[in-house]
KESE-701498 format. One record per residue (C-alpha): x, z, y; residue number from 1. Coordinates in steps of 0.5 Angstrom, whole numbers, padded with zeros to 4 digits. Example, Ala and Ser with C-alpha at 12.3 -4.5 7.8 and 13.67 -1.06 7.14 Angstrom:
2
X: 0025, Z: 0016, Y: -0009, nr: 1
X: 0027, Z: 0014, Y: -0002, nr: 2
***
This chain:
110
X: -0014, Z: -0028, Y: -0046, nr: 1
X: -0015, Z: -0035, Y: -0046, nr: 2
X: -0022, Z: -0035, Y: -0047, nr: 3
X: -0023, Z: -0031, Y: -0041, nr: 4
X: -0024, Z: -0025, Y: -0044, nr: 5
X: -0020, Z: -0018, Y: -0042, nr: 6
X: -0017, Z: -0014, Y: -0048, nr: 7
X: -0014, Z: -0007, Y: -0048, nr: 8
X: -0008, Z: -0007, Y: -0052, nr: 9
X: -0003, Z: -0001, Y: -0054, nr: 10
X: 0004, Z: 0000, Y: -0053, nr: 11
X: 0005, Z: -0004, Y: -0059, nr: 12
X: 0001, Z: -0010, Y: -0057, nr: 13
X: -0005, Z: -0008, Y: -0062, nr: 14
X: -0012, Z: -0010, Y: -0059, nr: 15
X: -0016, Z: -0003, Y: -0058, nr: 16
X: -0022, Z: -0006, Y: -0054, nr: 17
X: -0025, Z: -0011, Y: -0050, nr: 18
X: -0028, Z: -0011, Y: -0043, nr: 19
X: -0034, Z: -0015, Y: -0041, nr: 20
X: -0035, Z: -0013, Y: -0034, nr: 21
X: -0028, Z: -0016, Y: -0031, nr: 22
X: -0027, Z: -0022, Y: -0028, nr: 23
X: -0020, Z: -0026, Y: -0028, nr: 24
X: -0016, Z: -0022, Y: -0022, nr: 25
X: -0014, Z: -0015, Y: -0024, nr: 26
X: -0009, Z: -0010, Y: -0021, nr: 27
X: -0007, Z: -0003, Y: -0023, nr: 28
X: -0005, Z: 0003, Y: -0018, nr: 29
X: -0002, Z: 0010, Y: -0020, nr: 30
X: -0007, Z: 0014, Y: -0016, nr: 31
X: -0009, Z: 0020, Y: -0020, nr: 32
X: -0017, Z: 0020, Y: -0020, nr: 33
X: -0022, Z: 0021, Y: -0025, nr: 34
X: -0017, Z: 0023, Y: -0030, nr: 35
X: -0011, Z: 0018, Y: -0030, nr: 36
X: -0009, Z: 0011, Y: -0026, nr: 37
X: -0014, Z: 0006, Y: -0024, nr: 38
X: -0015, Z: -0001, Y: -0025, nr: 39
X: -0019, Z: -0005, Y: -0020, nr: 40
X: -0022, Z: -0011, Y: -0022, nr: 41
X: -0026, Z: -0017, Y: -0019, nr: 42
X: -0033, Z: -0019, Y: -0023, nr: 43
X: -0034, Z: -0025, Y: -0027, nr: 44
X: -0037, Z: -0031, Y: -0024, nr: 45
X: -0036, Z: -0038, Y: -0022, nr: 46
X: -0030, Z: -0040, Y: -0017, nr: 47
X: -0035, Z: -0041, Y: -0011, nr: 48
X: -0039, Z: -0035, Y: -0012, nr: 49
X: -0039, Z: -0028, Y: -0007, nr: 50
X: -0035, Z: -0023, Y: -0011, nr: 51
X: -0033, Z: -0016, Y: -0011, nr: 52
X: -0028, Z: -0011, Y: -0013, nr: 53
X: -0029, Z: -0005, Y: -0017, nr: 54
X: -0024, Z: 0001, Y: -0019, nr: 55
X: -0025, Z: 0003, Y: -0026, nr: 56
X: -0021, Z: 0008, Y: -0031, nr: 57
X: -0020, Z: 0007, Y: -0038, nr: 58
X: -0024, Z: 0012, Y: -0042, nr: 59
X: -0024, Z: 0012, Y: -0050, nr: 60
X: -0022, Z: 0005, Y: -0050, nr: 61
X: -0027, Z: 0003, Y: -0045, nr: 62
X: -0028, Z: 0001, Y: -0037, nr: 63
X: -0031, Z: 0007, Y: -0034, nr: 64
X: -0033, Z: 0005, Y: -0027, nr: 65
X: -0030, Z: 0010, Y: -0021, nr: 66
X: -0033, Z: 0007, Y: -0015, nr: 67
X: -0039, Z: 0002, Y: -0012, nr: 68
X: -0036, Z: -0005, Y: -0012, nr: 69
X: -0033, Z: -0007, Y: -0005, nr: 70
X: -0037, Z: -0014, Y: -0004, nr: 71
X: -0034, Z: -0020, Y: -0001, nr: 72
X: -0038, Z: -0026, Y: 0002, nr: 73
X: -0033, Z: -0031, Y: -0002, nr: 74
X: -0029, Z: -0031, Y: -0008, nr: 75
X: -0023, Z: -0026, Y: -0009, nr: 76
X: -0017, Z: -0031, Y: -0010, nr: 77
X: -0011, Z: -0026, Y: -0011, nr: 78
X: -0011, Z: -0019, Y: -0013, nr: 79
X: -0004, Z: -0015, Y: -0013, nr: 80
X: -0001, Z: -0008, Y: -0013, nr: 81
X: 0002, Z: -0007, Y: -0006, nr: 82
X: 0004, Z: 0001, Y: -0006, nr: 83
X: 0003, Z: 0006, Y: -0011, nr: 84
X: -0004, Z: 0007, Y: -0009, nr: 85
X: -0007, Z: 0000, Y: -0006, nr: 86
X: -0008, Z: -0007, Y: -0008, nr: 87
X: -0008, Z: -0013, Y: -0003, nr: 88
X: -0014, Z: -0018, Y: -0004, nr: 89
X: -0014, Z: -0025, Y: -0002, nr: 90
X: -0021, Z: -0028, Y: -0001, nr: 91
X: -0024, Z: -0034, Y: 0002, nr: 92
X: -0030, Z: -0035, Y: 0007, nr: 93
X: -0035, Z: -0040, Y: 0004, nr: 94
X: -0037, Z: -0042, Y: 0011, nr: 95
X: -0030, Z: -0043, Y: 0014, nr: 96
X: -0026, Z: -0044, Y: 0008, nr: 97
X: -0021, Z: -0040, Y: 0011, nr: 98
X: -0017, Z: -0034, Y: 0007, nr: 99
X: -0017, Z: -0027, Y: 0009, nr: 100
X: -0012, Z: -0021, Y: 0006, nr: 101
X: -0015, Z: -0014, Y: 0005, nr: 102
X: -0011, Z: -0008, Y: 0003, nr: 103
X: -0015, Z: -0004, Y: -0001, nr: 104
X: -0013, Z: 0004, Y: -0002, nr: 105
X: -0015, Z: 0008, Y: -0007, nr: 106
X: -0017, Z: 0015, Y: -0004, nr: 107
X: -0019, Z: 0021, Y: -0009, nr: 108
X: -0024, Z: 0025, Y: -0007, nr: 109
X: -0024, Z: 0033, Y: -0008, nr: 110
***
């Protein structure tokens, strides 16, 4: 949303709930872990802060964490789907100012 919050909508774009634990970058996967597809999201924070990406499932109109956060030294500046089970994340190193791209794959445990 324009105020920085994240909302969950149904197919008719009616609001169903809010998510307060997500940052500004999110991407979905089609991996079927935890009873459905996953959403990978950065954490909220300032643009220069260290960042993290975590996988969530939407359960009862709320974001339920599926994994521990994957930590980055600097901010994640882009996050988008790559394959049905992976996303590409771009993060900036605060010491060098350089950018690095990562492929993060969702692997379901048994």
